[in-house]
N, CA, C and O of each residue as an XYZ file, in Angstrom:
908
protein
N     101.559    155.047     -4.732
C     102.518    154.511     -6.141
C     103.161    153.423     -6.144
O     102.938    152.408     -6.804
N     104.309    153.724     -5.087
C     105.039    152.766     -4.809
C     104.542    151.480     -4.931
O     104.825    150.757     -5.886
N     103.867    151.176     -4.081
C     103.142    149.754     -3.797
C     102.766    149.360     -5.154
O     103.296    148.339     -5.592
N     101.889    150.036     -5.938
C     101.358    149.671     -7.395
C     102.532    149.248     -8.304
O     102.418    148.315     -9.099
N     103.714    149.997     -8.153
C     104.733    149.681     -8.980
C     105.360    148.187     -8.291
O     105.734    147.342     -9.105
N     105.454    147.923     -7.082
C     105.975    146.925     -6.684
C     104.966    145.745     -7.312
O     105.356    144.796     -7.992
N     103.748    145.986     -6.977
C     102.734    144.979     -7.427
C     102.998    144.730     -9.215
O     102.997    143.629     -9.767
N     103.150    145.675     -9.692
C     103.684    145.242    -11.239
C     104.734    144.586    -11.458
O     104.748    143.753    -12.364
N     105.744    144.803    -10.736
C     107.136    144.302    -10.955
C     106.941    142.667    -10.302
O     107.671    141.704    -10.536
N     106.141    142.696     -9.724
C     106.117    141.289     -9.068
C     105.362    140.570    -10.151
O     105.898    139.500    -10.440
N     104.399    140.812    -10.754
C     103.419    140.296    -11.817
C     104.218    140.043    -12.911
O     104.253    138.922    -13.419
N     104.993    141.162    -13.410
C     105.345    141.158    -14.933
C     106.323    140.048    -15.092
O     105.967    139.519    -16.145
N     107.300    139.432    -14.666
C     108.115    138.156    -14.879
C     106.884    137.218    -15.506
O     106.587    137.084    -16.693
N     106.390    136.735    -14.576
C     105.514    135.619    -14.806
C     104.729    135.855    -16.101
O     104.744    134.986    -16.973
N     103.929    137.184    -16.288
C     103.270    137.484    -17.685
C     104.084    137.478    -18.982
O     103.693    137.182    -20.111
N     105.249    137.851    -18.596
C     106.355    137.921    -20.092
C     106.689    135.987    -20.334
O     106.607    135.372    -21.397
N     106.999    135.525    -19.190
C     106.877    133.896    -19.312
C     105.856    133.450    -20.053
O     105.919    132.897    -21.151
N     104.763    133.751    -19.312
C     103.614    133.240    -20.081
C     103.476    133.382    -21.532
O     103.216    132.484    -22.333
N     103.726    134.882    -21.820
C     103.600    135.123    -23.340
C     104.565    134.330    -24.135
O     104.143    133.711    -25.112
N     105.847    134.286    -23.809
C     106.618    133.417    -24.350
C     106.627    131.936    -24.486
O     106.969    131.377    -25.528
N     106.280    131.372    -23.513
C     105.394    130.040    -23.911
C     104.338    129.825    -24.580
O     103.995    128.678    -24.867
N     103.502    131.131    -25.017
C     102.374    130.900    -25.689
C     103.021    131.258    -27.171
O     102.507    130.664    -28.119
N     103.928    132.029    -27.409
C     104.600    132.118    -28.610
C     105.495    130.802    -29.236
O     105.852    130.603    -30.397
N     105.698    130.047    -28.100
C     106.484    129.060    -28.600
C     105.466    127.683    -29.136
O     105.813    126.667    -29.740
N     104.170    128.087    -28.677
C     103.310    126.934    -29.409
C     102.761    127.320    -30.629
O     101.629    127.792    -30.728
N     103.609    127.116    -31.670
C     103.949    127.929    -33.120
C     102.606    127.374    -33.788
O     101.807    128.035    -34.451
N     102.534    126.058    -33.481
C     101.362    125.350    -34.768
C      99.986    125.370    -34.294
O      99.222    125.117    -35.226
N      99.365    125.582    -33.155
C      98.077    125.577    -32.658
C      97.993    126.269    -31.611
O      98.080    125.574    -30.599
N      97.859    127.346    -31.427
C      97.669    128.260    -30.134
C      96.750    128.006    -29.608
O      95.764    127.700    -30.278
N      96.674    128.030    -28.020
C      95.467    127.769    -27.014
C      94.978    129.438    -26.636
O      95.631    130.478    -26.546
N      93.506    129.123    -26.469
C      92.731    130.309    -26.688
C      93.293    131.310    -25.163
O      94.048    130.834    -24.314
N      92.809    132.514    -25.115
C      93.187    133.552    -23.965
C      92.748    132.864    -22.853
O      93.530    132.537    -21.961
N      91.714    132.645    -22.826
C      90.600    131.936    -21.679
C      91.339    130.907    -21.054
O      91.601    130.831    -19.853
N      91.669    130.096    -21.981
C      92.301    128.876    -21.464
C      93.646    129.109    -20.701
O      93.927    128.426    -19.716
N      94.405    130.008    -21.139
C      95.499    130.492    -20.403
C      95.401    130.942    -18.917
O      96.081    130.726    -17.913
N      94.017    131.821    -19.249
C      93.612    132.528    -17.982
C      93.201    131.536    -17.120
O      93.520    131.729    -15.947
N      92.694    130.706    -17.318
C      92.308    129.678    -16.397
C      93.143    128.836    -15.414
O      92.933    128.551    -14.235
N      94.375    128.453    -16.432
C      95.431    127.771    -16.234
C      96.331    128.883    -15.212
O      96.944    128.513    -14.210
N      96.279    129.965    -15.581
C      97.230    131.109    -14.634
C      96.394    130.818    -13.339
O      96.887    130.210    -12.389
N      95.083    131.290    -13.350
C      94.603    131.129    -12.075
C      94.608    130.057    -11.327
O      94.761    130.198    -10.114
N      94.427    128.647    -11.941
C      94.591    127.581    -11.173
C      95.872    127.480    -10.176
O      95.862    127.084     -9.011
N      97.101    127.994    -11.024
C      98.166    127.960    -10.473
C      98.174    129.107     -9.193
O      98.671    128.649     -8.165
N      97.800    130.226     -9.121
C      97.389    131.199     -8.057
C      96.671    130.310     -6.961
O      97.076    130.139     -5.811
N      95.767    129.889     -7.412
C      94.823    129.206     -6.358
C      95.506    127.626     -5.625
O      95.105    127.113     -4.580
N      96.596    127.110     -6.508
C      97.675    125.966     -5.863
C      98.252    126.647     -4.733
O      98.660    125.934     -3.817
N      98.367    127.961     -4.625
C      99.128    128.253     -3.701
C      98.954    128.068     -1.986
O      99.761    127.941     -1.066
N      97.345    128.128     -2.084
C      96.649    128.402     -0.822
C      97.068    126.952     -0.063
O      97.809    126.959      0.920
N      96.555    125.806     -0.585
C      96.963    124.288      0.000
C      98.476    124.453      0.335
O      98.969    124.336      1.457
N      99.173    124.764     -0.900
C     100.631    124.627     -0.938
C     101.338    125.218      0.817
O     101.861    124.609      1.750
N     101.022    126.552      0.591
C     101.529    127.554      1.844
C     101.148    126.870      3.242
O     101.949    126.714      4.164
N      99.617    126.435      3.258
C      99.261    125.985      4.329
C     100.147    124.665      4.704
O     100.595    124.498      5.839
N     100.361    123.701      3.583
C     100.861    122.666      4.210
C     102.582    123.239      4.628
O     103.137    122.690      5.580
N     103.075    123.975      4.109
C     104.282    124.326      4.248
C     104.705    125.220      5.686
O     105.788    125.383      6.249
N     103.675    125.582      5.910
C     103.430    126.303      7.647
C     103.610    125.268      8.318
O     104.607    125.101      9.021
N     102.651    124.418      8.192
C     102.340    122.981      9.018
C     103.735    122.315      8.944
O     104.280    122.133     10.033
N     104.459    121.888      7.736
C     105.499    121.182      7.800
C     106.847    121.690      8.451
O     107.739    120.967      8.894
N     106.823    123.183      8.423
C     107.971    124.005      8.852
C     107.600    125.056      9.530
O     107.602    126.124      8.917
N     107.211    125.049     10.874
C     106.736    125.895     11.248
C     107.942    127.025     12.127
O     107.671    127.997     12.832
N     109.145    126.525     11.803
C     110.089    127.363     12.031
C     111.153    127.908     10.774
O     112.176    127.336     10.396
N     110.559    129.225     10.246
C     110.911    129.673      9.259
C     112.510    130.276      9.142
O     112.778    131.184      8.355
N     113.359    129.755      9.880
C     114.730    130.414      9.912
C     115.730    129.450      9.466
O     116.206    128.662     10.284
N     116.061    129.441      8.339
C     117.128    128.299      7.961
C     118.177    127.708      8.996
O     118.313    126.571      9.449
N     118.947    129.023      9.230
C     120.181    128.762     10.253
C     119.846    127.940     11.110
O     120.765    127.164     11.370
N     118.820    127.744     11.737
C     118.371    126.677     12.774
C     117.929    125.645     12.638
O     117.510    125.033     13.620
N     117.863    124.978     11.061
C     117.276    123.926     10.796
C     118.143    122.553     11.056
O     117.719    121.464     11.443
N     119.510    122.945     10.721
C     120.705    121.797     10.432
C     120.387    120.631      9.112
O     119.295    120.495      8.560
N     121.359    120.039      8.867
C     121.225    119.373      7.642
C     120.120    118.805      7.495
O     119.317    119.284      6.695
N     119.768    117.506      8.318
C     118.516    116.541      7.810
C     117.507    117.321      7.696
O     116.682    116.791      6.953
N     117.069    118.610      8.176
C     115.797    119.003      8.563
C     115.959    119.700      6.984
O     115.090    119.492      6.138
N     117.165    120.546      6.692
C     117.217    121.254      5.258
C     116.566    120.514      4.241
O     115.670    120.938      3.511
N     117.147    119.210      4.235
C     116.910    118.183      3.339
C     115.277    118.115      3.071
O     114.664    118.496      2.074
N     114.790    117.531      4.231
C     113.370    117.526      4.346
C     112.352    118.907      3.685
O     111.369    119.009      2.951
N     113.103    119.666      4.314
C     112.174    121.141      3.874
C     112.226    121.072      2.272
O     111.185    121.127      1.617
N     113.594    120.939      1.624
C     113.782    121.214      0.370
C     113.294    120.196     -0.403
O     113.017    120.520     -1.557
N     113.102    118.988     -0.074
C     112.565    118.178     -1.180
C     111.181    117.563     -0.736
O     110.601    116.919     -1.610
N     110.475    117.681      0.681
C     109.183    117.194      0.999
C     108.534    118.554      1.274
O     107.654    118.937      0.502
N     108.851    119.213      2.178
C     107.983    120.432      2.530
C     107.619    121.622      1.764
O     106.591    122.280      1.929
N     108.949    121.942      0.542
C     108.549    122.768     -0.712
C     108.498    122.030     -1.774
O     107.394    121.981     -2.315
N     109.538    121.300     -2.355
C     109.541    120.679     -3.430
C     108.205    119.639     -3.904
O     107.406    119.917     -4.798
N     108.190    118.322     -3.024
C     107.021    117.693     -3.136
C     105.797    118.437     -3.266
O     105.139    118.457     -4.307
N     105.470    119.089     -2.139
C     104.338    120.109     -1.874
C     103.726    120.981     -2.881
O     102.533    121.191     -3.104
N     104.919    121.508     -3.519
C     104.453    122.672     -4.643
C     104.236    121.845     -5.727
O     103.212    122.123     -6.352
N     104.910    120.875     -6.159
C     104.661    120.281     -7.232
C     103.602    119.280     -7.497
O     103.250    118.814     -8.580
N     103.105    119.008     -6.156
C     102.106    118.147     -6.041
C     100.623    118.875     -6.413
O      99.652    118.389     -6.993
N     100.824    120.211     -5.862
C      99.378    120.827     -5.792
C      99.579    121.775     -7.344
O      98.597    122.457     -7.635
N     100.632    121.830     -8.198
C     100.624    122.471     -9.622
C     100.242    121.273    -10.273
O      99.436    121.454    -11.185
N     100.605    120.040    -10.059
C     100.089    119.017    -11.137
C      98.798    118.618    -10.869
O      98.169    118.049    -11.761
N      98.192    118.861     -9.571
C      96.838    118.632     -9.388
C      96.123    119.495    -10.186
O      95.152    119.136    -10.853
N      96.636    120.826    -10.144
C      95.651    121.922    -10.850
C      95.811    121.488    -12.447
O      94.846    121.380    -13.204
N      97.023    121.287    -12.783
C      97.012    120.726    -14.333
C      96.229    119.561    -14.570
O      95.499    119.712    -15.549
N      96.112    118.304    -13.942
C      95.327    117.503    -14.191
C      93.886    117.665    -13.914
O      92.958    117.231    -14.596
N      93.830    118.293    -12.908
C      92.120    118.464    -12.778
C      91.560    119.443    -13.702
O      90.337    119.463    -13.837
N      92.458    120.443    -14.506
C      91.987    121.364    -15.241
C      92.385    120.936    -16.716
O      91.815    120.084    -17.397
N      93.588    121.781    -17.098
C      93.530    121.314    -18.626
C      93.749    120.027    -19.169
O      93.634    119.827    -20.378
N      94.109    118.988    -18.227
C      94.449    117.760    -19.067
C      93.346    116.887    -19.520
O      93.429    115.835    -20.154
N      92.258    117.526    -19.068
C      90.958    116.954    -19.343
C      89.927    117.358    -20.731
O      88.873    116.927    -21.196
N      90.868    118.396    -21.051
C      90.190    119.705    -21.521
C      90.463    119.216    -23.237
O      91.543    118.833    -23.687
N      88.950    119.377    -24.135
C      89.380    118.918    -25.520
C      90.439    119.811    -26.030
O      91.317    119.357    -26.765
N      90.409    121.102    -25.671
C      91.566    121.989    -26.259
C      93.252    121.422    -26.183
O      94.182    121.776    -26.907
N      93.263    120.562    -25.200
C      94.655    119.792    -25.083
C      94.823    118.898    -26.259
O      94.407    117.749    -26.116
N      95.353    119.218    -27.380
C      94.775    118.409    -28.640
C      96.642    118.169    -29.071
O      96.746    117.775    -30.233
N      97.488    118.272    -28.631
C      98.925    118.040    -29.080
C      99.970    117.808    -27.492
O      99.630    118.152    -26.360
N     100.909    117.319    -27.784
C     101.877    117.147    -26.667
C     102.386    118.760    -26.229
O     102.444    119.031    -25.030
N     102.681    119.611    -27.071
C     102.868    120.822    -26.619
C     102.090    121.615    -25.701
O     102.503    122.605    -25.096
N     100.741    121.030    -25.626
C      99.983    121.743    -24.804
C     100.416    121.333    -23.604
O     100.335    122.182    -22.717
N     100.978    119.981    -23.226
C     101.263    120.025    -22.043
C     102.193    120.786    -21.403
O     102.138    121.054    -20.203
N     103.073    121.157    -22.176
C     103.889    122.496    -21.762
C     103.512    124.149    -21.554
O     104.040    124.978    -20.813
N     102.685    124.246    -22.256
C     101.930    125.431    -22.359
C     100.943    125.320    -21.009
O     101.175    126.135    -20.116
N     100.192    124.658    -20.870
C      99.470    124.739    -19.755
C     100.008    124.501    -18.523
O      99.497    124.996    -17.519
N     101.046    123.754    -18.470
C     101.752    123.463    -17.066
C     102.382    124.711    -16.780
O     102.290    125.162    -15.638
N     103.222    125.538    -17.962
C     103.879    126.596    -17.422
C     103.113    127.626    -16.887
O     103.584    128.385    -16.040
N     101.604    127.752    -17.438
C     100.975    128.783    -17.235
C     100.382    128.632    -15.514
O      99.978    129.512    -14.753
N     100.530    127.161    -15.312
C      99.913    126.759    -13.994
C     101.043    127.679    -13.000
O     100.724    128.571    -12.213
N     102.432    127.182    -13.285
C     103.492    127.378    -12.876
C     103.980    128.819    -12.512
O     104.671    129.262    -11.595
N     103.326    129.398    -13.632
C     103.655    131.177    -13.709
C     102.594    131.667    -12.864
O     102.868    132.626    -12.142
N     101.338    131.140    -12.822
C     100.525    131.485    -11.671
C     100.618    131.285    -10.148
O     100.138    131.957     -9.235
N     101.228    130.381    -10.133
C     101.980    130.046     -8.704
C     103.024    130.911     -8.593
O     102.894    131.717     -7.672
N     103.990    130.997     -9.220
C     105.274    131.828     -8.839
C     104.794    133.370     -8.607
O     105.317    134.061     -7.733
N     103.759    133.857     -9.456
C     103.098    134.934     -9.379
C     102.672    135.409     -7.959
O     103.068    136.403     -7.350
N     101.917    134.616     -7.641
C     101.222    134.460     -6.312
C     102.091    134.784     -5.333
O     101.940    135.697     -4.521
N     103.070    133.979     -5.413
C     104.219    133.708     -4.433
C     105.154    135.043     -4.147
O     105.599    135.415     -3.061
N     105.352    135.779     -5.721
C     105.730    137.043     -5.641
C     105.019    138.214     -4.825
O     105.583    139.026     -4.092
N     103.503    138.112     -5.145
C     103.103    138.966     -4.340
C     102.839    138.703     -2.986
O     102.510    139.708     -2.356
N     102.896    137.385     -2.182
C     102.659    137.430     -0.872
C     104.212    137.888     -0.521
O     104.365    138.523      0.522
N     105.414    137.586     -1.369
C     106.646    137.807     -0.643
C     106.734    139.557     -0.224
O     107.074    139.971      0.885
N     106.337    140.430     -1.415
C     106.573    141.656     -1.290
C     105.587    142.238     -0.359
O     105.769    143.358      0.118
N     104.365    141.393     -0.032
C     103.432    141.755      0.986
C     104.414    141.564      2.641
O     104.488    142.387      3.554
N     104.947    140.421      2.565
C     105.498    140.051      3.667
C     106.973    140.910      3.845
O     107.104    141.680      4.797
N     108.059    140.712      2.853
C     109.063    141.345      3.226
C     109.258    142.888      2.297
O     110.205    143.637      2.539
N     108.502    143.117      1.522
C     108.905    144.396      0.495
C     109.556    143.987     -0.702
O     109.631    142.871     -1.215
N     110.081    145.252     -1.107
C     110.912    144.915     -2.295
C     112.214    144.209     -2.410
O     112.620    143.949     -3.543
N     112.947    143.853     -1.329
C     113.872    143.627     -1.144
C     114.181    142.356     -2.081
O     114.984    142.419     -3.011
N     113.494    141.247     -1.757
C     113.498    139.932     -2.425
C     112.982    139.975     -3.981
O     113.130    139.012     -4.735
N     112.476    140.976     -4.300
C     111.626    140.994     -5.656
C     112.791    140.881     -6.779
O     112.754    139.878     -7.492
N     113.667    141.687     -6.961
C     114.868    141.132     -7.751
C     115.383    139.845     -7.694
O     115.224    139.208     -8.735
N     115.999    139.224     -6.716
C     116.067    137.911     -6.674
C     115.549    136.997     -7.300
O     116.052    136.203     -8.095
N     114.116    137.150     -6.793
C     113.123    136.261     -7.045
C     112.853    136.080     -8.733
O     112.596    135.070     -9.388
N     113.012    137.395     -9.108
C     112.731    137.542    -10.628
C     113.848    136.743    -11.335
O     113.601    136.258    -12.439
N     114.874    136.602    -10.854
C     116.054    135.859    -11.808
C     116.244    134.604    -11.101
O     117.139    133.912    -11.585
N     115.657    134.128    -10.107
C     116.137    132.675     -9.322
C     114.494    131.909     -9.360
O     114.202    131.046    -10.188
N     113.708    132.332     -8.488
C     112.594    131.666     -8.251
C     111.594    131.393     -9.493
O     111.061    130.332     -9.818
N     111.493    132.793    -10.144
C     110.380    132.395    -11.369
C     110.779    131.684    -12.325
O     109.976    130.834    -12.707
N     112.356    131.780    -13.165
C     112.687    130.942    -13.879
C     112.690    129.444    -13.368
O     112.508    128.472    -14.100
N     112.934    129.395    -11.942
C     112.966    127.826    -11.524
C     111.924    127.557    -11.716
O     111.891    126.765    -12.658
N     110.768    127.818    -11.261
C     109.227    127.493    -11.554
C     108.911    126.985    -13.151
O     108.456    125.915    -13.557
N     109.346    128.213    -13.886
C     109.444    127.926    -15.443
C     110.223    126.407    -15.876
O     109.609    125.587    -16.559
N     111.465    126.178    -15.451
C     111.756    125.024    -15.331
C     111.123    123.801    -14.821
O     111.180    122.762    -15.479
N     110.588    123.854    -13.813
C     109.747    122.841    -13.152
C     108.447    122.291    -14.074
O     107.995    121.196    -14.409
N     108.149    123.577    -14.262
C     106.683    123.589    -15.286
C     106.794    122.965    -16.715
O     105.775    122.428    -17.148
N     107.883    122.974    -17.475
C     108.396    122.574    -18.670
C     108.633    121.174    -18.570
O     108.154    120.445    -19.439
N     109.369    120.643    -17.544
C     109.533    119.138    -17.154
C     108.293    118.629    -17.051
O     108.040    117.658    -17.764
N     107.292    119.129    -16.197
C     106.226    118.379    -15.865
C     105.321    118.447    -17.028
O     104.623    117.488    -17.358
N     105.329    119.590    -17.659
C     104.365    119.518    -18.897
C     104.983    118.871    -20.119
O     104.166    118.594    -20.997
N     106.135    118.598    -20.345
C     106.753    117.564    -21.269
C     106.085    116.471    -21.117
O     105.328    115.993    -21.962
N     106.326    116.015    -20.031
C     105.840    114.511    -19.785
C     104.144    114.163    -19.666
O     103.550    113.084    -19.693
N     103.651    115.574    -19.525
C     102.300    115.286    -19.055
C     101.590    115.470    -20.639
O     100.442    115.080    -20.847
N     102.431    116.115    -21.714
C     102.037    115.943    -22.986
C     101.959    114.568    -23.409
O     100.878    114.152    -23.827
N     103.308    113.547    -23.339
C     103.275    112.642    -23.763
C     102.223    111.680    -23.053
O     101.555    110.909    -23.742
N     102.068    111.737    -21.535
C     101.181    111.067    -21.101
C      99.349    111.115    -21.870
O      98.570    110.200    -22.138
N      99.254    112.383    -21.989
C      98.011    112.827    -22.527
C      97.494    111.895    -23.840
O      96.319    111.563    -23.993
N      98.467    111.579    -24.653
C      98.403    110.782    -25.948
C      99.009    109.495    -25.762
O      99.269    109.050    -26.880
N      99.300    108.817    -24.998
C      99.606    107.514    -24.550
C      98.976    106.812    -23.530
O      99.442    106.761    -22.392
N      97.837    106.210    -23.903
C      97.045    105.630    -22.684
C      97.730    104.449    -21.776
O      97.480    104.271    -20.584
N      98.650    103.669    -22.576
C      98.969    102.305    -22.050
C     100.317    103.141    -21.199
O     100.810    102.366    -20.379
N     100.781    104.061    -21.202
C     101.988    104.472    -20.476
C     101.698    105.795    -19.480
O     102.607    106.470    -18.996
N     100.317    106.034    -19.270
C      99.802    107.418    -18.909
C     100.338    107.725    -17.400
O     100.877    108.771    -17.038
N     100.090    106.677    -16.673
C     100.631    106.811    -15.247
C     101.928    106.772    -14.869
O     102.274    107.380    -13.856
N     103.037    105.890    -15.795
C     104.168    106.149    -15.781
C     104.581    107.417    -16.196
O     105.391    107.981    -15.460
N     104.238    107.952    -17.134
C     104.757    108.858    -17.709
C     104.231    110.239    -16.860
O     104.927    111.237    -16.675
N     103.177    110.096    -16.505
C     102.859    111.313    -15.293
C     103.949    111.332    -14.269
O     104.685    112.304    -14.100
N     104.039    109.965    -13.441
C     104.677    109.974    -12.401
C     105.990    110.241    -12.732
O     106.684    110.916    -11.973
N     106.455    109.759    -13.856
C     108.035    110.093    -13.997
C     108.212    111.607    -14.197
O     109.203    112.103    -13.661
N     107.472    112.330    -14.824
C     107.297    113.930    -15.130
C     107.337    114.671    -13.586
O     108.114    115.571    -13.267
N     106.377    114.101    -12.785
C     106.472    114.670    -11.560
C     107.639    114.271    -10.687
O     108.133    115.166    -10.002
N     108.087    113.205    -10.622
C     109.393    112.747    -10.014
C     110.511    113.588    -10.210
O     111.225    114.090     -9.343
N     110.601    113.707    -11.639
C     111.928    114.544    -12.084
C     111.605    116.174    -11.658
O     112.575    116.788    -11.212
N     110.495    116.809    -11.751
C     110.387    117.926    -11.508
C     110.444    117.868    -10.048
O     111.083    118.830     -9.624
N     109.977    117.035     -9.042
C     110.668    117.185     -7.778
C     111.928    117.225     -7.206
O     112.425    117.923     -6.323
N     112.456    116.058     -8.110
C     113.818    116.008     -7.807
C     114.662    117.163     -8.125
O     115.606    117.473     -7.399
N     114.319    117.884     -9.309
C     115.073    119.056     -9.856
C     114.914    120.142     -8.922
O     115.791    120.935     -8.581
N     113.531    120.099     -8.483
C     113.062    121.247     -7.462
C     113.898    121.228     -6.239
O     114.444    122.233     -5.785
N     113.997    119.718     -5.585
C     114.436    119.776     -4.297
C     115.869    120.215     -4.125
O     116.352    120.942     -3.257
N     116.537    119.505     -5.327
C     117.930    119.784     -5.146
C     118.125    121.220     -5.491
O     119.129    121.747     -5.011
N     117.215    122.065     -6.361
C     117.859    123.256     -6.420
C     117.530    124.183     -5.189
O     118.160    125.212     -4.943
N     116.700    123.809     -4.602
C     116.028    124.291     -3.021
C     117.148    123.973     -1.893
O     117.534    124.808     -1.074
N     117.515    122.905     -1.960
C     118.628    122.333     -0.971
C     120.069    122.959     -1.351
O     120.919    122.986     -0.461
N     120.342    123.397     -2.463
C     121.668    124.192     -2.815
C     121.220    125.320     -2.318
O     122.091    125.812     -1.600
N     120.050    126.109     -2.374
C     119.858    127.531     -1.998
C     119.777    127.561     -0.414
O     120.363    128.405      0.263
N     119.131    126.732      0.006
C     118.782    126.946      1.461
C     120.085    126.586      2.677
O     120.140    127.111      3.789
N     121.016    125.620      2.159
C     121.949    125.260      2.925
C     122.931    126.447      3.513
O     123.066    127.556      2.995
N     123.476    126.056      4.504
C     124.281    127.227      5.022
C     125.874    127.088      4.906
O     126.622    128.029      5.175
N     126.334    125.806      4.474
C     127.595    125.247      4.479
C     128.524    126.170      3.721
O     129.530    126.756      4.121
N     127.994    126.160      2.630
C     128.865    127.042      1.484
C     128.176    128.243      0.549
O     127.039    128.117      0.094
N     128.751    129.063      0.389
C     128.083    130.200     -0.605
C     128.341    129.388     -1.793
O     127.310    129.136     -2.417
N     129.239    128.985     -2.208
C     129.563    128.365     -3.473
C     128.463    127.352     -3.817
O     128.189    127.209     -5.008
N     127.833    126.665     -2.935
C     126.708    125.784     -3.097
C     125.791    126.512     -3.714
O     125.444    126.060     -4.805
N     125.201    127.664     -3.308
C     124.130    128.958     -3.466
C     124.309    129.115     -4.868
O     123.312    128.924     -5.564
N     125.776    129.538     -5.632
C     126.104    129.697     -6.610
C     126.015    128.766     -7.409
O     125.616    129.141     -8.511
N     126.253    127.520     -7.311
C     126.244    126.225     -8.086
C     124.453    125.851     -8.489
O     124.009    125.237     -9.460
N     123.685    126.516     -7.283
C     122.737    125.927     -7.696
C     121.933    126.924     -8.577
O     120.961    126.427     -9.147
N     122.167    128.233     -8.784
C     121.692    129.307     -9.366
C     122.428    128.821    -11.199
O     121.758    128.837    -12.232
N     123.671    128.504    -11.112
C     124.011    128.307    -12.311
C     123.367    126.871    -12.977
O     123.150    126.709    -14.178
N     123.136    125.948    -11.985
C     122.566    124.709    -12.375
C     121.214    125.000    -13.009
O     120.850    124.432    -14.038
N     120.511    125.864    -12.388
C     118.906    126.317    -12.869
C     119.119    126.884    -14.017
O     118.121    126.738    -14.722
N     120.069    127.549    -14.622
C     120.138    128.272    -15.881
C     120.731    127.027    -16.883
O     120.395    126.985    -18.067
N     121.441    126.245    -16.420
C     121.778    124.978    -17.458
C     120.664    124.145    -17.733
O     120.606    123.539    -18.803
N     119.509    124.027    -16.619
C     118.581    123.300    -16.726
C     117.454    123.877    -17.779
O     116.720    123.132    -18.428
N     117.423    125.500    -17.861
C     116.735    125.943    -18.700
C     117.190    125.576    -20.500
O     116.434    125.468    -21.465
N     118.294    125.487    -20.452
C     118.927    124.686    -21.957
C     118.542    123.411    -21.971
O     118.258    123.090    -23.125
N     118.400    122.519    -21.193
C     117.742    121.287    -21.346
C     116.029    121.509    -21.719
O     115.459    120.855    -22.592
N     115.376    122.537    -20.892
C     114.140    122.499    -21.256
C     113.816    123.149    -22.323
O     112.622    122.986    -22.575
N     114.542    124.052    -23.323
C     114.431    124.530    -24.541
C     114.533    123.332    -25.673
O     113.924    123.341    -26.743
N     115.396    122.338    -25.231
C     115.230    121.011    -26.154
C     113.912    120.566    -25.872
O     113.202    120.442    -26.870
N     113.349    120.267    -24.673
C     112.314    119.699    -24.357
C     110.958    120.209    -25.314
O     110.069    119.537    -25.838
N     111.198    121.645    -25.300
C     110.133    122.431    -26.215
C     110.430    121.897    -27.444
O     109.481    121.272    -27.917
N     111.295    121.921    -28.042
C     111.807    121.890    -29.480
C     110.948    120.245    -29.828
O     109.979    120.048    -30.560
N     111.573    119.460    -29.171
C     111.012    118.042    -29.458
C     109.345    118.208    -29.556
O     108.872    117.931    -30.659
N     108.603    118.544    -28.727
C     107.096    118.725    -29.087
C     106.827    119.997    -30.060
O     105.709    120.034    -30.573
N     107.612    120.900    -30.324
C     107.271    121.739    -31.723
C     107.476    120.712    -32.816
O     106.532    120.480    -33.570
N     108.653    120.062    -32.971
C     108.755    119.121    -33.960
C     107.797    118.410    -34.231
O     107.391    118.422    -35.393
N     107.264    117.725    -33.419
C     106.778    116.411    -33.388
C     104.996    116.956    -33.256
O     104.112    116.194    -32.866
N     104.798    118.131    -33.592
C     103.333    118.842    -33.328
C     102.556    117.947    -34.579
O     103.189    117.798    -35.624
N     101.413    117.454    -34.480
C     100.544    117.015    -35.565
C      99.861    118.227    -36.506
O      99.150    118.066    -37.498
N     100.221    119.283    -35.996
C      99.692    120.541    -36.980
C     100.956    121.097    -37.645
O     100.816    121.953    -38.518
N     102.127    120.694    -37.314
C     102.927    121.370    -37.962
C     103.150    121.461    -39.670
O     103.957    122.250    -40.163
N     102.534    120.780    -40.268
C     102.247    120.736    -41.728
C     101.043    121.043    -42.395
O     100.788    120.755    -43.565
N     100.265    121.679    -41.546
C      99.188    121.867    -41.774
C      98.567    123.274    -42.105
O      97.363    123.377    -42.343
């Protein structure tokens, strides 16, 4: 029974955030099947991402890394790696759908991919470490993936309807997500100062306010707004 409860608690944050972003798509909401597919693609993206992380970082103990290795792990083995496979899932999935018919859909689909990814990570963490990291991840790692997903999705939504600047917009959104992700991870993983860990957590929630503004931009510019 306790195991089922842990599983429920691991899945719940991603589902709640998925529902919230579904509700934020006020003018032309996406179908349930499309959302489930994106969530599933996010889950699937964890398989190559985790395999790469294990190859790039065979030593899982941060205390032994040192500064330069911590920077590599934060920006390369984790941030670039995870954002790459989430972006790949988004581009090979929702980006080509005819249902992707307004910029806001970029945020919705990107967040669903991100929540699938974060939920799969939660399940793997409780399988490996038990209940201990679950509460912390609920208020850190899962909201972090929300931030990265909104940033990626905002620029993916712009790119979908701007062929001339599509490559530049996709590259910019991806790069920005990697920078935010990597910086957050660096602050969390470094062992020099506990205050930097606090700064990383505070900065994460400040980024959420920025992301709310990105959502509002696509809401206000929806072609379905006045229909």
